[in-house]
N, C-alpha and C positions, 0 to 999 in steps of 0.2 A: 292557451297551452300550445307550445311548439313541440312537435315530435321530431327529434333529431333524425336526419335521413341516413345516418350511419348505423350499422349493426356491429357490435363489438363481441369479441370472444370473451373478454373479461372486463368487468367494471370493478375498480377498487375505490371504496369510499373512505377517505382519510389517508394522510401521508406521514403518520407517526412511525414509531419503531417497527410496527407490524406492516403497515401499508407501504411505507417507503421502501422497506427491505424487500417485500414481496414483489413490488413493481420491478426492482432491479433483477430479482431472481428470474422472473418470467419473461423479461424483455428479450433475451436472446432466442426465445422460441419463434419469434416472428409473428406471434399471434397479435391480433388487434386489441389493444388495451387502452381503456379510458380510466384516468385517475381524477377523481373529484375531490376538491379540497375547499372547505367553506371559508378559509382564510386566504391570505396572500403571502408573498415573500416578505420576511421581516427586514427592516432597514438595519436593525441592530439586535443581536441576540444577547442573552444574559452574560455570556462570557466576555462580551465587549463593553461591559458597563464601566463607567468611571465615576469618581467622586461619590455623590450620594444618590445616583440615579436609581439604585435598587429600591429606594424607599418611595419611588413614584409608582404606586400600586397599579395605576391604570395601564401600565405597560405590560403587565403580566396577568391580566384578568380577562375572562370572557365578557363580551359586551351584552350580557344577559343576566337576569336574576334567577337563582334557583331557590328552593324552599326547604326549610327544615320541617320535620314531622309536625311541629307545633304551629307552623305557618310563618315563622320568622324568615326573612329573606336574606340572601347574601350573594355576592358576586364571586364565582369560583376562581381560584388561582389556577388557571389552565390556559394553554396557548392554542388559539385558533390561527394557525399559520402553516405554511409549507414546512414540514418537519414536525409539526405537532408539539407535544410536550418535550421532545428531545431538543427543542430550541431553548428551553429554560431549565433543563435538567443539569445535573452536576458532571455528567460524563462518566459516572461510575458504572462499570459493566462487569458485574459479578455473576459467577455461577452459583446456583443453588447447591447446597451440600447433598451428598448421596442420601443421607438420612431424611432430608427434607421431602424426598419423594415417597417416603414410607409413612405409615401411620405413626404419629408421635403423640405421646401423652403430655399434655400441659396441665398446669394447675386448674385451669378453668374448663378443661374439656379436651377434645381430640382434634388434632390436625389431621385431616383425612389422607389416606393413601392416594397417590397418583397411579393411574393405570398404565401410563407410559413412564418408564423409569429413567434414572440418571444415565445409565449406560446407553439408552436409546437417544438421549439428548446430547451425549458427549461429542459425537462427531459434528453436530450442528453448532454446539458451543465453540468448537475449534474453528469452524468455518466463519462463525460470527466474529470471533476475535480477530481473525485475519482481515475480514471485510471492514471492520470498524477500527482497525489499527490500535488494538488494545496493548497498552504498556503495562507490564507487571513483573512480578518475581514469584516463583513457586518456592514453597518449602518453609516459609516463616510462620504459617498459620496451621495450628494443629487440627483445625476442622476442615482444611482444604480437601476437596475431592480429588480423585484420581484423574490424571490428564494423559491423553495420548501424545500430546506435544506440549512443549514449553510455550510461554507467552511469545507472540510474534515479535515484540519490541521491548526494550529495556524499561526500567522504572522511570517515572516522572520525578524530577527533583523536588524535594520539599523545601519550604521556608526554613531557614536556620532555626527559628524558634520551635517549629514542629519537630525537627530532628533532635533538638536538645531535649524536648519533653519526652520523646520516644526513648531516648537513651536512659533517661531517669526512670521511665516506666519499666524498661527492661530490667533495671536493677531491683524492681519490686517483684521480679519473677514472672512478669507478663510477657506476651509475645506480640508486640506491634508489628504489623505486616504492611506491605505496600499495596495500596488500593489498585485494582485493575482499572485503568483509565483509558478511554478512547481519545487519542490526540493525533491529528494529521497536520498537513501544511497550513490549513486554515484555522488551526486551533482545535478546540474540542470537536470530535466527530459527532455527527447527528444524522438523522435520516433524510434531511434535505441534501447536505453536501455529499453524503455517502450513497444515498439511495436515489432520490428523485432527480436532482440536477444532472448528475452524470448520465442517468438513464435517458432523459428527454434530449440531452445533447447528442447522444450517440445513436439512439434507436428511433427511427421515424414511425415505427409501429405503435409507439406509446404517446398518448395525448394527455396533457395535463390541463384541466380547467380549474382556475382558482376563483375565489369568491362565489363558489357554487355550493349553496347550502341544501343538502338533501333533506327533504321533508317527509318522504315516505317511500315504501317499496310496494309495488303493485303486483299481485299474483294473477295467474290465469284463473278461469272460472272454478276449476277443481281445487284451487288453493295449494297445489303441489309444486308449483314452479313460480319463481319470481320472473315476471315478464318485463318489467320496466322499473327504472329508478326515476322518481320525480325530484327535481332540484330547482331551486330558485337562483337565478343569476341576474343581479340587478332587480328590476321590477318584473321580470318575465319568468314564467315557469316553463320548464322543459321536461320532456320525457326522453330517457336514454334506455336503449335495449341492449341486452347482452345474454350470452349463453350461461355465464357464471357471474355471480355477484359476490363480492367479498367486502365485509365491513371491517374497518379498522379505525373507529371513531373514538376509542377509549372505552373502558368498561362501562362508564356511566352513559355516555352518549350512544354507544351501540345498542345497549339495552333499551334506552329511551326511543331510539328510532324504530326498533322492532315493536315496542309497545304502541307507538303512534301509528304503526302500519296495520293495526287490527282491522279485520274485515269479517264478512259473514262466515267464512270458513275458519277463520282464526280470531274469534271474538275476544280472546285475552291477549292478543298480540301474536305476531308471526313467530313460529317455532316455539310456542309456549304450551304445548299439550301437557307438559309435566308440571306447569305452574311454577317452574323454577326460574323463569326469565326475570331478571332484575334482582333476584334474591342472592343472598350470600355475598353482599358487597363487603370488600375488605380494603383497607388502606393503611394498615399497620398503625401501631401506636408510636408516635414520633415526637421527640422532645429535643429542643435546642438548648444547650447549656453553655454559658459564657464564663471563660476563665480570663481574669484580668492579668495583664503582663506588665513588667517593669519597662521593657524595651519595646519600641514601636515596630510595627510591620507595615507593609504597603496597603493592607486591607483589600488587595486585589490579587488573589492567588487561588490555585486549584486545590481541591481536596486530594490528599495523597496517602494518608495512612489510616489504618483501622486496627481494632482490637476485637478478637472473637473469643477471648478466654472465658467469657461468661455466656457464650452462645447457647450451650446446653445446660447451663446452671453452674453452681459452685458447691462447695462443701456444706453450705448452709441452706441450699435451696435446690432440690433435685429435679427441677423442671427448667426448660429453656427460658433464658432471660433475654438474649438478643445480641445486637451488633452495635458497635461504636465506631465512628469515624470522625476525623476532624472535618469541620465544615470548611467550605471555601472562605476566602477573605470576606469579611462582613460587608464590605462595599461592593461585592460582586455575587454573593450567594442569595438567590431569589427568596429563600425562606425568610430572610430577615426583613423583607417587605411586609411580613405579617408580625414583626417582632418588636415594634417600638416599646411595648410594655416591658420586654426583657431588658432593653437598653436603658429604659428609664430607671429601672432598679440599679443597673450598673452605674448610671450617672450619679446616683446618690453616694456611691462608693468613691467616685472620682468627680466631684462637683466642679472642678476647675476646667473640665474638658467639654467641648462641644461634641455634636454627633460624629463628625468626621474624625476628630482627634480620638474620641472614645473608641470608635471602630478600629482605629490603628493601634490601640493599646489592648486589644482583646483577641482571644482565640476562641472560636466556636467549636463545640462538639455536638455531633448529630447522633442521637440514640434511637434505635429502631427495635421494636419488639413485635413479634407476630401477633396479629389479631386473628381470631378463629372465625370460620364461616358460620353465620347464623341466618336462617331464613327471614328473620325479622329485620335484619339490616339489608336494606333494599333500595332500589330505584323505582319510583312510581311516577306515572304521568296521569294527570287529570285530563281526560280526553276532551272534556267540554271547554276547559280554560287553557289547555296545553301547558299547564304549569308542571315543571319537573321537581319532584320531591326526593330528598335523600332522607330516609329513615335510618339513622345510625346511632347506636349506643355502643361505646367502647367496651370491650371485654378483655380478659387476660391482663387486667390493670395492675395486679400485685406484682406480677413478673416484671412489668415495666418499671414500677416504682422501685423494686429491688435493684434493677439495673442502674437507675439514676443514682440511688444512694450508694451503691457499690462503687460507681465511677467517681462520685464526689469524694468518697474516702480515699480513692487512689490519688486524685488531684490534690487533696489536702496533704497527703503524705509526701508528694514530690514538691509541693509548694512550702513545705515546712510549717504548715498551719498558719501561714501569713494571711491567706484569704479564707475567711470563715463563711462568706455568703457567695454562692455561685448562682447568679441570676439564670432563670430557666423559664421556658414557656412551651407548653404542648401545642402541637400543630392543631389549629381549630378546624372546624368542619370545612371551611372554604379552601383549605389546603388539601387538594385532592390528588397530590402526588402519590404514586404507588397504588392508585385505584386498581382493583382487580376483582375477579369473581363475576357475578351477574349472568354469565352464560357458561357455566362450568361444563367441562367435557367429561365423557364417561360412556361406558357401553350400555348402562341401564337407562332406558328411555324414560323411566319413571322419575329419576332423580338427577337428570342432566338435560342440557339444551343441545349440546353438540356431541358428535361422536369423536373418536380418537383422532380423526383427521381434521377436526374443527369444522366439520360439515354439520349443518343442523339436522336433527333427527327427522323433522317434519317436512323439510323442503329440500329437495335434492340438489338444487343449484345454488344454495346459499351457504356461505362460509363466514366465520369470524376469526380474525387473526391478531387482535390486540390482547390485552391482559384479561379480557373477559373469561377466557377459558380456564383460568387457574382454579383448581379445587381448593388449594390452600396457598398462602402467600409467602411463607417462611419469613425470616427477618432480614433477608438480603434485598438489595435493590433489584427490582424485577426487569429492568430494561433488556439485559442480555438474554434472559429467558424468552422474552417476547420476540426478540430478533431471531434467536435460534429456532423458535417455533415457526416463525414465518418462513424460514429457510426449509424447515421440515415439511410444512404444509405445501410450500412451493414445489417440492419434488413430487408430492402426490398430484398436484394440479397439472404439472408438466406431463405426467403419465396419463392423466384423464384427458387432457387436451390433444394428446397424440402427436 
């Protein structure tokens, strides 16, 4: 074991939407900051894919196996790299709706109230949109929340086919809107090119160590303060010390790290006096649906449009149903690396086409429904074997099914019933996009892991700034809320650091 001879003010573990943003926020303070990332810089991110590279699964999977509750293994579709999962996300940066922060009745139960409200997040949403160069247009979506400022940049152009479909959808009385998308000079913005890279280039008080896998956190004898972070770099283990430790490993891996760090004072895992650590894992109900088209497209394009007309339900179903957006081009959208079964069904409808040609004759639709927090849906770690388990049973499934069939009805109506089968596939457990929960925040120490500043209740100098803190997930894509929260927590930490 090598003890690093530097003492840091802050150690940030992970460089995704939370950690990468927080590093940039704290850098101007001049405080000594160490950022640890278990991956490295990617040679190519998902927005740079060409041809059929998206179907090479190994490019988008963690190099480790996780376990389902029954013991079956899988490789998770998640990115260990500088920028984390923002290197393989779609670039969609949506605000949660005002009502999403309140208690909401769903058919299968309650989506709990947040103790920090939309109006508290609004200025940080605005700051996040500027930082990540979000393109969008206000006013087309009836569910859109109040804004203090317009989007910083104009909308991203859609494929002609998408615009034609949206025109026909509008004639059905629906309200297709422009997706808020982060786009900069290098293409889709992410937490590497927006957070980490410009930070380490400008600020010499920030140090990034890549290929540094954090294995556990070590506390002082009282268990009230984290004294050191243990990380493996190559074949060697190191100890790094800091006054403040911030985790941003993703909802699954942050919970797993805290569970693996159990000690005599914290036998159930660090910050787990409530026994809520790892529980209430959410990842939304997500389905990809394929629409066959007569005219070809490039297969390489950005998601650009969405429909929220069924977000809170419809005349036949008085409960929230969810959110619909066009997928990116099938040759560039990582979700399709999990979807050969979907395309095999489509191939039966178009037997003369190969995979590449089929992808260019298809439009994908991405449907998201809120899943509800359940203590039984959780992250577990077997301390003896170090195996990571995801116990996850989907809930709120009828709402999602209704959204699917409602959208199929819309597509049939605009297609003139020429297509009767719309191949679709639900995201399997290995697709851990939109993972959240596991370290929910709140003022009640009996039912939460973090306080409202995302500081653990049990350990004074330990924070978590990824999507772990979510009490509920809504049906929107969570990345912008993670970024906004990192900016919000960053202000608290700047005050604390003095």
